[in-house]
C-alpha angles and dihedrals in degrees: 000000000000124000094253095055090043091054091045091053088051090051093050092046093047090047092051095046092048092046094053091043091050093054094047093041092048092050094048093046092044091056092042100045099023091202103056113149110227089218091071092061095038095053092043095049093044094047092050093046093050092046094047091050092048092047096045088046092051092048090049092052095043099041090080094060099025103036093148091054099050092103089052090049089052092051091047088053091053090049090051091054093052090046086055088055097049100038103036117009100041092059088043090054090047088058088065092045094243115165119246094253095047091046091053092048091050087056103034099057096060091035091056092047092049092045094051092045090049093049092050091048095046090046089052089045093053095043094047116119092217107089091202093064 
């Protein structure tokens, strides 16, 4: 399997996982909070999807030349996602008067799904027998 189809499979899998998670997450929070603004989840899920795709794409491109630093690149990607939360999303959530614990849950569920998906993909990428992946 070439690197492009491997990456496209990852994108489709991540899209499906985040879509299902979004629906379940929205329904649960809508029942629990009763006034949840859909924008909160949409912005969070889209931002994490785009960042995960960019980070995994960068890791895939850089792993050929910087194989020993892939773990570091993975950690930097995780830090970038948390920076997104603290710098952009947390103030956005406060605009909607969401409590700290609810704001964290709105972020953490899609973050965890994207992080696990990213970790599995990068692990497969590194363990692959094809040096071109």
